[in-house]
C-alpha positions in Angstrom: -0.3 -0.2 0.1 2.9 2.2 0.5 3.8 1.8 -3.1 0.7 4.0 -3.8 1.2 6.3 -1.4 4.7 7.3 -3.5 2.5 7.4 -6.7 0.3 9.7 -5.0 3.5 11.9 -3.2 4.3 12.5 -7.4 1.0 13.6 -8.3 0.7 16.0 -5.3 4.5 17.4 -6.2 3.5 18.1 -9.7 0.2 19.7 -8.5 2.1 21.9 -6.3 5.0 22.4 -8.2 4.6 22.7 -11.8 2.3 25.8 -12.3 3.8 27.5 -9.6 7.3 27.1 -11.1 5.7 27.7 -15.0 4.5 31.2 -13.4 7.8 32.4 -11.7 9.9 31.1 -14.5 9.7 34.6 -16.3 10.6 36.6 -13.2 14.4 36.2 -13.4 14.7 34.5 -10.2 16.3 31.2 -11.8 14.5 28.2 -12.2 15.7 26.5 -9.3 14.3 29.0 -7.2 11.4 29.5 -9.1 10.7 25.7 -8.1 11.5 26.6 -4.2 9.0 29.2 -4.2 6.2 27.8 -6.6 3.8 25.9 -3.8 2.2 28.9 -2.6 1.6 30.1 -6.2 0.4 27.1 -7.5 -2.3 26.4 -4.4 -3.3 29.8 -5.1 -4.1 29.4 -8.9 -6.1 26.2 -8.1 -8.2 27.4 -5.2 -9.2 30.9 -7.7 -9.7 28.4 -10.4 -12.0 26.2 -8.1 -14.1 29.7 -7.4 -13.6 31.0 -10.8 -14.7 27.9 -12.7 -17.5 27.2 -10.7 -20.3 29.4 -12.2 -19.4 27.4 -15.6 -19.7 23.8 -14.0 -16.3 23.3 -14.2 -14.9 23.5 -10.7 -13.6 19.9 -10.4 -10.1 18.2 -11.0 -9.8 18.6 -14.3 -11.4 22.5 -14.8 -8.9 23.5 -11.6 -5.6 21.5 -13.3 -6.3 22.6 -16.9 -6.8 26.4 -15.1 -3.4 26.9 -13.2 -1.4 25.6 -16.2 -3.1 28.2 -18.1 -2.9 30.6 -15.8 0.9 30.1 -15.0 1.7 30.2 -18.8 -0.1 34.1 -18.8 1.5 34.9 -15.6 4.8 33.7 -17.2 4.2 35.9 -20.5 3.8 39.0 -18.6 6.5 38.5 -16.4 8.6 38.4 -19.6 7.1 41.4 -20.5 8.1 42.9 -18.3 12.0 42.1 -18.0 14.1 44.9 -17.9 16.0 46.2 -20.7 19.3 44.5 -21.1 22.4 45.9 -19.7 26.3 45.4 -20.6 27.7 43.4 -18.1 31.0 42.3 -17.2 31.8 38.2 -18.0 30.9 36.0 -15.2 32.0 32.6 -14.7 29.4 30.3 -16.0 28.5 27.7 -13.2 27.8 24.1 -14.5 24.0 23.0 -14.1 24.6 20.8 -11.1 26.2 23.9 -9.1 22.5 25.6 -9.4 20.6 22.9 -8.4 23.1 20.9 -5.7 21.4 23.3 -2.9 18.2 22.3 -3.5 19.0 18.6 -4.0 20.5 18.9 -0.9 17.4 20.2 1.2 15.3 17.5 -0.2 17.5 14.9 0.1 17.6 15.8 4.1 13.6 16.7 4.0 12.7 13.5 2.4 15.1 11.0 4.8 13.8 12.7 8.2 10.4 12.8 7.1 10.9 9.0 6.3 12.4 8.3 9.2 10.1 10.0 12.0 6.8 9.7 9.9 6.5 7.5 6.9 7.8 4.6 8.8 6.0 4.9 12.1 2.7 4.9 10.6 0.4 1.6 10.9 -0.5 1.5 7.4 -0.8 4.2 4.4 -4.4 5.0 5.2 -4.1 5.4 8.8 -5.1 9.1 10.2 -5.9 11.4 12.4 -8.9 10.5 14.1 -10.5 13.7 15.4 -13.3 16.3 14.6 -11.2 18.1 12.0 -10.1 15.5 10.2 -13.5 14.1 10.0 -14.3 17.6 8.2 -11.4 17.4 6.1 -11.7 13.7 4.9 -14.9 14.3 3.6 -14.2 17.4 1.7 -11.4 15.4 -0.2 -13.7 12.4 -0.7 -16.8 14.9 -1.7 -15.1 16.7 -3.8 -13.5 13.7 -5.9 -16.9 12.5 -6.0 -18.4 15.8 -8.1 -18.9 18.4 -4.9 -17.3 21.7 -5.8 -13.6 23.2 -6.1 -14.6 26.5 -4.8 -14.0 27.3 -1.5 -17.2 29.4 -1.4 -19.4 26.3 -1.5 -17.2 23.7 0.0 -19.2 20.7 2.1 -18.5 17.5 3.2 -21.3 15.8 0.9 -21.1 14.6 -3.1 -23.6 14.7 -5.4 -26.0 13.1 -3.9 -30.1 13.7 -3.7 -31.0 16.4 -1.3 -32.9 13.7 0.6 -30.3 12.1 1.7 -28.4 14.9 2.7 -29.0 15.7 6.4 -27.0 19.2 6.8 -26.7 22.0 4.3 -23.4 22.7 5.2 -21.7 24.4 2.0 -20.3 27.2 2.5 -17.0 29.0 2.2 -14.0 27.1 3.5 -10.4 28.0 2.4 -9.6 24.6 0.7 -6.6 24.6 -1.2 -4.8 22.0 0.3 -8.5 20.3 -0.2 -7.8 20.8 -3.7 -4.6 19.4 -4.0 -5.4 15.9 -2.4 -8.9 15.5 -4.0 -6.8 15.8 -7.3 -4.7 12.6 -6.0 -8.0 10.8 -5.3 -9.5 11.7 -8.6 -6.1 10.7 -10.6 -5.4 7.6 -8.5 -8.5 6.7 -7.5 -7.2 6.4 -4.0 -8.9 6.8 -0.8 -9.1 10.2 1.0 -6.6 9.4 4.0 -3.9 7.9 1.4 -4.4 11.3 -0.5 -4.1 13.2 3.0 -1.3 11.6 4.1 0.4 11.5 0.4 0.2 15.7 0.4 1.0 16.4 4.0 4.3 14.2 3.5 5.5 16.3 0.3 4.5 19.6 1.8 6.7 18.9 4.8 9.4 16.8 3.1 9.8 19.2 0.0 7.7 22.0 -0.2 8.4 23.4 3.3 12.2 22.5 3.4 12.5 23.9 -0.7 10.8 26.9 0.6 13.3 27.2 3.2 16.6 27.0 0.7 14.4 30.1 -1.3 14.3 32.3 1.8 17.8 31.6 3.2 19.4 32.3 -0.2 17.6 35.5 -0.2 18.8 36.3 3.2 22.2 35.3 3.3 23.2 35.5 -0.1 23.9 32.7 -3.1 27.8 33.0 -2.8 27.4 31.5 0.7 26.8 28.2 0.0 27.9 26.9 3.3 25.7 28.7 5.6 22.9 28.2 3.7 23.5 24.7 3.3 23.0 24.5 7.4 19.7 25.3 6.9 19.0 21.5 5.5 19.6 20.1 8.6 17.9 22.5 10.9 14.4 23.2 9.1 12.9 20.1 10.2 15.2 20.1 13.4 12.3 21.3 15.5 9.5 18.6 16.8 7.0 22.0 16.9 6.9 21.9 13.3 6.4 20.0 11.5 5.9 17.0 13.4 3.7 18.1 16.1 1.3 19.2 13.5 1.1 16.1 11.6 -0.2 14.3 14.9 -2.4 17.0 17.2 -6.1 18.1 16.4 -5.5 17.3 12.3 -5.1 20.8 11.8 -3.8 20.0 8.1 -5.0 23.2 6.1 -2.9 25.1 8.6 0.4 22.7 8.3 -0.2 23.7 4.4 0.1 26.8 4.8 2.8 27.0 7.3 4.8 25.0 5.0 4.5 27.7 2.3 5.2 30.5 4.2 9.0 30.5 4.0 8.6 30.9 0.0 6.2 33.4 0.6 8.7 35.5 2.7 11.2 34.7 -0.2 8.8 36.2 -2.9 8.4 39.0 -0.8 12.1 39.9 0.1 12.3 39.3 -3.7 9.3 41.6 -4.3 10.6 44.7 -2.4 14.8 44.1 -2.7 17.5 45.9 -0.8 19.7 46.0 -3.5 20.2 46.8 -6.8 18.8 50.0 -9.1 15.1 48.7 -8.6 13.2 49.4 -5.4 10.2 47.0 -6.8 10.5 44.0 -9.3 7.7 44.1 -10.7 7.9 40.5 -12.4 7.6 38.5 -9.5 4.2 41.2 -8.2 2.1 39.1 -10.2 3.5 35.9 -8.8 3.2 37.2 -5.0 -0.2 38.4 -4.9 -1.2 34.5 -6.6 1.3 33.2 -3.8 -0.8 35.7 -1.2 -4.2 34.7 -2.2 -3.0 30.7 -2.1 -1.6 31.2 1.7 -5.2 32.5 2.7 -7.6 29.8 0.6 -5.3 26.9 2.3 -5.5 28.9 6.1 -6.0 32.9 6.7 -4.1 32.6 9.7 -0.9 32.3 7.6 -1.1 36.0 6.5 -1.2 37.3 9.6 2.0 35.0 10.6 3.6 36.2 7.4 2.6 39.9 8.1 4.5 39.4 11.4 7.5 37.9 9.9 8.0 40.1 7.7 6.9 43.7 9.2 10.4 43.6 10.7 11.8 43.5 7.2 9.5 46.1 5.6 10.4 48.7 8.9 14.4 48.1 9.0 15.7 46.6 5.8 13.2 48.3 2.9 11.7 51.7 4.3 15.3 53.4 4.3 15.3 53.0 0.7 12.4 54.9 0.5 13.5 57.8 2.4 15.7 60.4 0.6 19.4 61.0 2.3 18.4 64.8 3.2 15.5 64.0 5.1 12.3 66.0 4.4 11.6 69.6 4.5 13.2 70.6 8.2 13.1 67.0 9.4 16.5 65.2 9.4 16.4 61.8 7.9 16.8 59.6 11.4 13.6 61.3 12.4 11.7 61.6 9.4 12.8 57.7 9.2 11.2 57.1 12.9 8.4 59.3 12.7 7.6 56.7 9.4 8.1 53.5 11.0 5.8 54.8 13.6 3.1 55.6 11.6 3.1 52.4 10.1 3.4 50.4 13.2 0.4 52.4 14.6 -1.9 51.6 10.9 -1.0 48.0 11.6 -2.1 47.7 14.8 -5.1 49.6 13.7 -5.6 47.3 10.9 -5.2 44.7 13.5 -8.2 45.5 15.8 -10.2 45.9 13.4 -9.6 42.6 11.9 -9.9 41.2 15.4 -13.2 43.1 16.3 -14.6 41.9 12.5 -17.5 39.1 12.3 -15.1 38.1 9.7 -13.2 36.2 12.6 -15.5 36.0 15.5 -15.5 31.9 15.3 -12.0 32.0 14.8 -11.4 34.3 17.6 -13.7 34.1 20.3 -12.5 30.2 19.4 -10.2 30.0 23.1 -8.0 26.7 24.6 -8.1 26.2 28.2 -4.6 26.2 28.3 -2.2 28.2 30.4 1.4 28.4 31.9 3.2 30.6 34.3 5.6 33.3 32.8 9.1 31.6 33.7 7.5 28.6 32.8 6.6 29.8 29.0 9.8 32.0 28.4 11.6 29.0 29.8 10.3 27.0 27.2 11.1 29.1 24.5 14.6 29.7 25.7 15.3 25.6 25.0 13.3 25.2 21.8 10.9 23.2 24.0 8.0 25.6 23.1 4.6 23.8 23.7 5.5 20.5 23.7 7.6 20.3 27.2 10.4 18.4 25.6 13.2 20.8 26.0 15.9 21.0 22.5 18.7 22.1 24.8 21.6 22.3 21.9 18.6 23.4 18.9 17.7 25.9 21.6 21.6 27.1 22.1 21.7 27.1 18.4 19.0 29.8 18.0 20.5 32.2 21.1 23.8 32.0 18.8 22.0 33.2 16.0 19.7 35.6 17.3 22.8 37.4 18.4 24.9 37.4 15.5 21.4 38.3 13.4 20.5 41.5 16.2 24.1 42.5 15.6 24.1 42.6 11.9 22.4 45.5 10.0 20.9 43.1 7.6 19.9 40.6 9.4 18.8 41.8 12.2 14.8 42.0 11.3 15.0 38.1 11.4 15.7 38.4 15.2 13.1 40.8 15.6 10.4 38.5 13.9 11.2 35.8 16.2 11.0 38.2 18.9 7.7 39.1 17.8 6.2 35.3 17.4 7.8 35.0 20.6 5.6 37.2 22.4 2.4 36.2 20.7 3.3 32.7 22.0 4.2 33.5 25.8 1.3 36.3 25.7 -0.9 33.6 24.2 -0.4 31.3 27.3 0.5 33.7 30.5 -2.6 36.4 30.0 -6.2 35.8 30.9 -8.7 33.9 28.8 -10.3 37.5 27.4 -6.8 39.1 26.9 -5.0 36.6 25.5 -8.2 36.6 22.3 -6.7 40.0 21.0 -3.2 38.3 20.9 -3.3 35.0 19.7 -6.7 35.1 18.4 -6.6 34.4 15.0 -4.7 31.2 15.3 -7.8 30.1 17.3 -5.7 30.9 20.9 -4.0 27.4 20.1 -0.7 27.4 21.7 0.4 24.4 19.3 -0.5 26.5 16.1 1.8 29.8 17.9 4.5 27.2 18.7 4.8 26.2 15.4 5.0 30.0 13.9 7.8 30.1 16.6 9.6 26.7 15.3 9.3 28.3 11.7 10.7 31.7 12.4 13.8 29.8 14.5 14.9 28.2 11.3 17.1 31.2 9.8 18.6 31.9 13.4 19.1 28.2 14.0 20.9 27.9 10.6 23.2 31.0 11.2 23.9 29.4 14.8 24.8 26.3 13.3 27.2 27.7 10.7 28.7 30.0 13.4 29.8 26.9 15.2 30.9 25.5 12.1 33.1 28.6 11.3 34.5 28.8 15.5 35.3 24.7 14.3 37.2 25.8 11.2 39.0 28.7 12.9 40.1 26.7 15.6 41.3 23.6 13.4 43.0 25.8 10.8 45.0 27.6 13.9 46.1 24.3 15.0 47.6 23.2 11.7 49.1 26.7 11.3 50.7 26.1 14.9 51.5 22.7 14.6 53.7 23.5 11.3 51.5 21.3 9.3 50.4 22.1 5.9 47.1 24.2 5.7 43.8 22.6 3.9 41.8 24.7 1.7 39.4 26.7 3.9 36.5 25.8 1.9 37.2 21.8 2.8 37.5 22.7 6.3 34.4 24.9 6.7 32.6 22.1 4.6 34.2 19.6 7.1 33.2 21.2 10.3 29.7 22.1 8.7 29.3 18.2 8.6 30.7 17.3 12.0 28.1 20.5 13.6 25.1 19.1 11.4 26.2 15.7 12.8 25.9 16.5 16.3 22.6 18.5 16.2 21.1 15.4 13.9 22.6 12.5 16.6 21.1 14.8 20.0 17.4 14.6 17.9 18.0 11.2 17.4 19.6 9.2 19.8 18.2 8.9 23.0 19.7 11.4 25.7 23.3 10.4 27.8 21.6 11.1 31.0 18.4 9.1 31.7 16.2 7.0 29.8 14.1 9.5 28.1 13.3 9.7 24.4 15.0 11.7 22.1 13.3 14.8 20.6 12.8 12.3 17.1 11.8 9.6 19.3 9.0 11.5 21.0 7.8 13.0 18.0 8.0 9.4 16.2 5.9 8.3 19.6 3.3 10.3 19.2 3.1 9.3 15.2 2.8 5.5 16.6 -0.2 6.6 18.8 -2.0 8.4 16.2 -1.9 6.9 12.8 -3.3 3.4 14.1 -6.8 2.0 14.2 -5.9 0.7 17.6 -8.5 0.0 20.3 -8.6 3.4 21.6 -9.0 5.1 18.8 -12.5 6.0 17.9 -12.5 4.1 14.8 -10.8 0.9 15.3 -9.2 -1.7 13.2 -12.4 -4.2 14.2 -14.7 -1.5 13.2 -12.9 -0.9 10.0 -13.1 -4.5 9.0 -17.1 -4.7 10.2 -17.6 -1.7 7.8 -16.2 -3.3 5.1 -18.4 -6.6 5.8 -21.3 -4.5 5.5 -20.2 -2.6 2.1 -19.8 -5.9 0.3 -23.3 -6.5 1.8 -25.2 -3.4 0.7 -23.2 -2.4 -1.6 -21.2 1.0 -1.6 -24.5 3.3 -2.9 -26.7 2.1 -0.2 -27.3 4.9 2.3 -26.6 3.5 5.8 -28.5 5.4 8.9 -25.5 5.8 11.9 -24.3 7.6 14.7 -21.2 9.7 13.6 -19.8 9.8 17.1 -19.1 5.7 17.1 -16.4 6.3 15.0 -18.6 5.7 11.4 -18.5 9.4 10.8 -14.9 8.2 8.9 -16.6 5.3 7.1 -17.9 7.3 4.0 -14.0 8.8 3.8 -11.9 5.9 4.6 -14.2 3.0 3.1 -16.4 4.0 1.1 -19.7 3.5 2.5 -22.4 5.9 1.6 -23.3 6.7 5.5 -26.0 9.2 6.1 -23.8 11.2 8.7 -20.8 12.2 7.4 -20.4 14.6 9.8 -20.9 15.0 13.9 -22.1 19.2 13.4 -25.6 19.5 12.9 -26.0 22.4 10.9 -29.2 23.7 9.1 -30.5 20.2 9.5 -33.3 18.9 7.4 -36.7 18.3 8.8 -36.0 14.6 8.2 -32.4 14.3 9.6 -34.1 15.6 12.8 -37.2 13.3 13.4 -34.3 10.2 12.1 -31.7 11.5 14.6 -34.2 12.1 18.0 -37.0 9.5 17.3 -35.7 6.7 14.6 -36.2 4.1 17.5 -39.6 5.3 17.8 -39.9 3.8 13.8 -42.8 1.3 14.3 -45.2 3.3 15.7 -44.2 7.0 14.3 -45.7 8.2 10.7 -43.3 11.0 10.6 -39.8 8.8 11.5 -41.5 6.2 8.8 -41.9 9.2 6.2 -38.5 10.5 7.1 -36.8 7.5 6.8 -38.4 6.9 3.4 -37.9 9.8 2.3 -34.1 9.6 2.2 -34.2 6.0 0.9 -32.0 4.5 3.5 -32.7 1.0 4.3 -30.2 0.3 7.0 -28.8 1.3 10.4 -24.9 0.7 11.2 -24.5 0.6 14.8 -20.6 0.7 16.0 -19.1 0.7 19.4 -19.3 4.5 20.2 -20.6 6.2 23.3 -23.0 5.1 25.6 -26.2 6.5 26.3 -26.0 8.6 29.3 -26.8 11.6 30.8 -25.2 15.6 30.0 -22.2 15.5 27.5 -19.1 13.1 27.1 -15.9 14.4 25.7 -15.0 12.3 22.8 -12.2 13.0 19.8 -14.9 13.6 17.6 -16.4 16.9 20.0 -18.7 16.9 22.8 -21.1 14.3 22.6 -24.9 14.6 23.8 -27.0 11.2 24.4 -30.2 13.2 24.0 -29.4 15.2 21.0 -29.0 11.7 19.4 -31.0 9.4 21.4 -33.4 8.1 18.1 -30.4 5.9 17.2 -30.4 4.2 20.5 -31.6 0.9 19.0 -30.7 -2.7 20.1 -32.0 -6.1 19.3 -35.2 -5.6 20.4 -36.0 -2.1 19.0 -39.5 -3.2 17.1 -38.6 -2.2 13.2 -35.3 -3.4 12.9 -33.9 -6.6 12.2 -30.4 -7.8 12.6 -28.3 -8.7 9.8 -25.0 -8.6 10.5 -23.3 -8.5 14.2 -19.4 -8.7 15.4 -19.7 -8.5 19.6 -21.9 -5.0 20.1 -21.5 -3.8 16.6 -24.5 -4.0 14.6 -25.9 -3.8 11.2 -29.8 -3.9 11.3 -32.3 -3.5 8.3 -35.1 -1.2 8.9 -38.2 -3.8 8.1 -41.0 -0.9 9.6 -43.2 0.3 5.7 
């Protein structure tokens, strides 16, 4: 089955990389950097295609794929028309083709190896998945789109193109779905299940898209010539367990994971769009690509734009704005005072926009969602210093590298903004854990007040700093070795070779600390801890909502009734996953009643009264359902019962409390407490 995932990953990579690479190739940034920055552009074209083509009835895999390719060619041609006139340049030594692609290849190799060992190899199967409420929705949306539902973000649903009578909830609404589109295209192209497509898409994002974007960003920050410093990022971009490994196992917030994976590429495009060197203050060739990439991130998850603003505001204020201020100042105001005034006004405008959006009804459901998690200020600061973040699993070596990189960045005029960005996001993380629940909404509300997401942001912002820290360690090792060789009177080796060897030694030390057990005690390594979380999450064990036994039973039910037959169910017993994972047409594909039909309300509340209630009989007859599936779910109790699929209220689903003695139901198949009943009451 893992072979099917490999093919799915290839299809997903083609979907994520080809349109964006074509669109950016005309900007003059080089084919390798265009490839590294392509994913958010491709996601933007796919999501925009889904919206544009929906009124034409072509919002499907074929339509959005064709739209993305044709649009990318149009962007390429536009960028070529905006190409500046050729100027006479001094002859330069031509680099080899392999030289240009060596750095992206290194990032891809390290990324694939790391994710395979820590994630892929730990999964129970290629079709295992995170069993949380959010992922029930995500898998349902992927399945629905691959089976005929619209790809438009304005009309998302977990129900495919079914007759209206077979749809209990009217859930068609706006939801950022760029990530879902990429997975649905994989589903349609290969005919695989939604869980396989979901896993393939996530693997492609964390193993390749995120590292390649980091490669492009570090190239913009450090400069292409300092290849050794850039190569350090290949070993640090996946070093933190807070991102992406932690987000692969917690809650199933995969659209947020995808958007965060695109942030380095988006930042690289922004820095290239507004350069601090050269004659041009603005590169119009990148304008369309950056706007589409921004739309791609927003239509994957909107809070990525807020994260990007925190990351890039310091660059705008500290690096780019001074280029716009005339050397003599303005009127009687000196340049330094005018620059300070302008920075202050921009900060006020940023805070004002933040407050406007915070109070907007558009984000009210997000900012009002408060996780009941808190820590003391010393605890939160210690978690930041040790790079343990929210997982409370300290990564001391990584934390030390980040501190070294932070000091170096703050002392550098061109990189100071990177350190300020990290400090800003660290404040969001710390204040989001230590303030009272009402006040923290203003700081971390755009991320659902979720410390897991703000910790992921902090891990992303730390990558340039940890890369600088690792390179600084390599420089110290290089200097020490060369000095020792000189004092011993040995013939000195080439400095670059020594530097490369020193970097490998430092990277190997970081890798060993991440993978191996700690020298003291029996605690697992950072990656050992993360891998254990993957093993616990991606399996069908008895402590999960949807177990291996239940899944086997559902597959037998499917063979018996057929995949098109409508089967009534209680989604909280795990059968909410039966549609996306095993293709059985259950009635309730979601655990969230919303805009419910009258027939659904009758079934949900009174199905067990079908033998005596004419209204229930009419409701079941209208849906066309002939069977009832019951798995081993929450028992009938008073009040709310917390489950991984949300809060289960027995009174809300009282009609589905059916047993072998309930009139109107005939037992067809059983396995322990698992039941399939045929509805026999006319």
